[in-house]
Legacy VTK file of the C-alpha trace (Angstrom):
# vtk DataFile Version 3.0
C-alpha trace
ASCII
DATASET POLYDATA
POINTS 203 float
-20.317 16.676 -21.267
-22.987 15.303 -18.822
-22.533 14.614 -15.120
-23.960 11.861 -12.904
-23.723 12.954 -9.200
-20.339 14.926 -8.700
-18.298 12.752 -11.397
-17.928 13.996 -14.753
-19.016 11.314 -17.501
-16.328 11.252 -20.099
-15.773 8.555 -22.637
-12.508 6.762 -21.672
-9.802 7.394 -24.194
-6.249 6.355 -25.290
-4.174 4.602 -22.799
-6.307 5.214 -19.784
-9.162 3.051 -21.635
-6.771 0.417 -22.516
-5.733 0.210 -18.910
-9.432 0.251 -17.688
-10.210 -2.434 -20.156
-7.454 -4.506 -18.917
-8.465 -4.032 -15.299
-12.111 -5.350 -16.187
-10.339 -8.642 -17.559
-8.280 -9.003 -14.557
-11.312 -8.542 -12.149
-12.179 -12.227 -13.266
-8.923 -13.643 -11.599
-8.829 -16.833 -9.585
-12.123 -18.371 -10.878
-14.305 -15.426 -9.692
-18.044 -15.887 -10.400
-19.744 -14.019 -13.236
-19.878 -10.435 -12.467
-22.457 -7.600 -13.115
-21.604 -4.194 -14.139
-22.191 -2.741 -10.823
-19.735 -5.420 -9.349
-17.138 -4.349 -11.825
-17.637 -0.683 -11.183
-17.428 -1.247 -7.633
-14.314 -3.257 -7.732
-12.544 -0.847 -9.958
-13.735 2.396 -8.423
-15.464 3.598 -11.667
-18.804 4.807 -12.268
-21.596 2.477 -13.575
-21.662 4.305 -16.969
-17.991 4.095 -17.595
-17.943 0.145 -16.485
-20.791 -0.452 -19.002
-19.004 1.294 -21.943
-16.053 -0.684 -21.261
-17.951 -3.925 -20.978
-19.880 -3.346 -24.165
-16.592 -2.748 -26.031
-15.019 -6.002 -24.640
-18.280 -7.829 -25.264
-18.171 -6.901 -28.910
-14.625 -8.041 -29.280
-15.531 -11.471 -27.669
-13.194 -10.829 -24.775
-16.294 -10.874 -22.544
-19.634 -12.854 -22.874
-23.009 -12.260 -21.153
-25.184 -14.969 -19.469
-28.493 -14.646 -21.255
-30.312 -15.641 -18.114
-28.713 -13.516 -15.451
-27.170 -10.664 -17.630
-24.058 -11.015 -15.909
-20.526 -11.332 -17.358
-17.756 -13.722 -17.671
-14.438 -14.101 -19.835
-15.101 -14.693 -23.307
-13.778 -16.951 -26.142
-11.182 -14.409 -27.434
-9.514 -14.707 -23.998
-9.462 -18.409 -24.237
-8.040 -18.376 -27.765
-5.274 -16.221 -26.818
-4.470 -18.029 -23.659
-4.244 -21.301 -25.648
-1.911 -19.677 -28.170
0.260 -18.230 -25.496
0.448 -21.569 -23.756
1.637 -23.438 -26.825
3.943 -20.614 -28.233
5.728 -20.629 -24.772
6.169 -24.391 -25.004
4.318 -24.800 -21.671
2.387 -27.799 -22.837
5.790 -29.775 -23.005
5.976 -29.550 -19.057
2.896 -31.593 -18.387
4.369 -35.179 -18.945
7.707 -34.036 -16.921
5.605 -32.777 -13.943
3.416 -35.931 -14.057
6.455 -37.950 -13.860
8.199 -35.884 -11.073
4.839 -36.174 -9.111
4.865 -39.929 -9.550
8.314 -40.269 -8.278
8.161 -38.068 -5.415
4.429 -38.734 -4.344
3.926 -34.955 -4.138
2.139 -32.255 -6.154
4.450 -30.850 -8.832
3.534 -27.464 -10.593
5.168 -24.962 -13.194
4.507 -21.364 -12.385
5.431 -18.044 -13.998
5.502 -14.666 -12.174
2.796 -12.076 -12.748
3.556 -8.875 -10.603
3.239 -9.956 -6.901
1.812 -13.364 -7.859
3.048 -16.764 -8.993
0.570 -18.026 -11.745
0.418 -21.869 -11.864
0.247 -22.777 -15.603
0.632 -26.585 -15.290
0.741 -29.472 -12.681
-1.409 -30.951 -10.177
-2.910 -27.774 -8.606
-4.464 -26.786 -11.929
-8.106 -27.657 -11.229
-11.368 -25.864 -11.734
-11.968 -25.360 -8.142
-8.408 -23.915 -7.185
-7.414 -20.447 -8.061
-4.208 -20.240 -10.161
-2.519 -17.226 -8.530
-0.542 -17.398 -5.445
1.245 -14.693 -3.391
4.979 -14.681 -4.157
5.977 -14.059 -0.496
4.008 -17.007 1.144
4.679 -19.930 -1.259
7.639 -21.936 -2.005
7.056 -21.497 -5.728
6.607 -17.799 -5.331
9.894 -17.529 -3.379
11.709 -19.586 -5.922
10.527 -16.765 -8.595
11.777 -14.030 -6.335
15.133 -15.625 -5.429
16.040 -16.078 -9.128
14.325 -13.265 -11.014
14.398 -12.779 -14.624
15.822 -9.708 -16.131
13.576 -6.582 -15.433
11.689 -8.191 -12.686
11.689 -6.236 -9.361
12.800 -7.717 -5.975
10.985 -8.083 -2.730
11.363 -4.527 -1.713
9.092 -3.477 -4.655
6.276 -5.880 -3.605
2.930 -4.359 -2.134
2.387 -4.809 1.594
2.803 -8.255 2.559
-0.455 -9.823 3.709
-0.307 -12.245 6.557
-2.141 -15.527 5.813
-1.014 -17.122 9.198
1.056 -16.296 11.913
3.910 -17.826 10.097
3.728 -15.729 7.040
6.664 -13.402 6.499
5.437 -9.812 6.156
8.486 -7.786 6.817
10.698 -7.105 3.402
13.988 -7.346 5.198
12.801 -10.783 6.655
11.852 -11.837 3.195
15.031 -10.580 1.656
16.813 -12.754 4.176
14.614 -15.647 3.511
15.440 -15.446 -0.266
19.120 -15.406 0.647
18.704 -18.658 2.393
16.646 -20.088 -0.494
19.513 -19.274 -2.876
22.097 -20.987 -0.789
19.870 -24.074 -0.212
18.784 -24.362 -3.830
15.201 -24.838 -2.878
12.364 -23.013 -1.116
9.780 -23.965 1.722
6.478 -22.883 2.597
6.148 -24.161 6.186
2.460 -23.161 7.009
2.908 -19.627 5.571
-0.025 -19.728 3.015
-2.394 -21.797 5.100
-2.384 -23.703 8.453
-1.117 -27.261 8.119
0.047 -26.783 4.493
3.893 -27.340 3.847
5.388 -27.199 0.474
LINES 1 204
203 0 1 2 3 4 5 6 7 8 9 10 11 12 13 14 15 16 17 18 19 20 21 22 23 24 25 26 27 28 29 30 31 32 33 34 35 36 37 38 39 40 41 42 43 44 45 46 47 48 49 50 51 52 53 54 55 56 57 58 59 60 61 62 63 64 65 66 67 68 69 70 71 72 73 74 75 76 77 78 79 80 81 82 83 84 85 86 87 88 89 90 91 92 93 94 95 96 97 98 99 100 101 102 103 104 105 106 107 108 109 110 111 112 113 114 115 116 117 118 119 120 121 122 123 124 125 126 127 128 129 130 131 132 133 134 135 136 137 138 139 140 141 142 143 144 145 146 147 148 149 150 151 152 153 154 155 156 157 158 159 160 161 162 163 164 165 166 167 168 169 170 171 172 173 174 175 176 177 178 179 180 181 182 183 184 185 186 187 188 189 190 191 192 193 194 195 196 197 198 199 200 201 202
């Protein structure tokens, strides 16, 4: 075993290595730009050597690709392939014409979202554009509140969310207040985001 500074350098092994590799992939959420090894190490709290080993493994499996000009990394073709397979296996492609019809009839943007931890991930609809991130915090968005109000089996409630970030002075940041809001959502049958995710935005 060698050391770099005070941190022992050990090859990641087993479940920890898998978790770290997944963390590397998750670092590219919300259309983040290409990242260097040092960027990834800093964001994940790893040594540069550990981050480099993880990146090289993911690169060899096509889960990452490297820009030959900048030597920085982005998500690779294996991620694209699996994403497309999942999209069709779950039948999400069938939602597109329904969402387009709903948007035309209402004059509003219509989206379909799935829950991923404390986020709503938009998978289809008018908000899916290259310039807009696909993840939205559950507590400050209408679609997120819907997913919290009617959870699927095994999903946690509002008390299990990480600390609630205030995006505006209208954002609900107290778990008890969010639980009360979700009760109102269930009673009304719909959720409202009234300037809670950004000023002037109402959904």
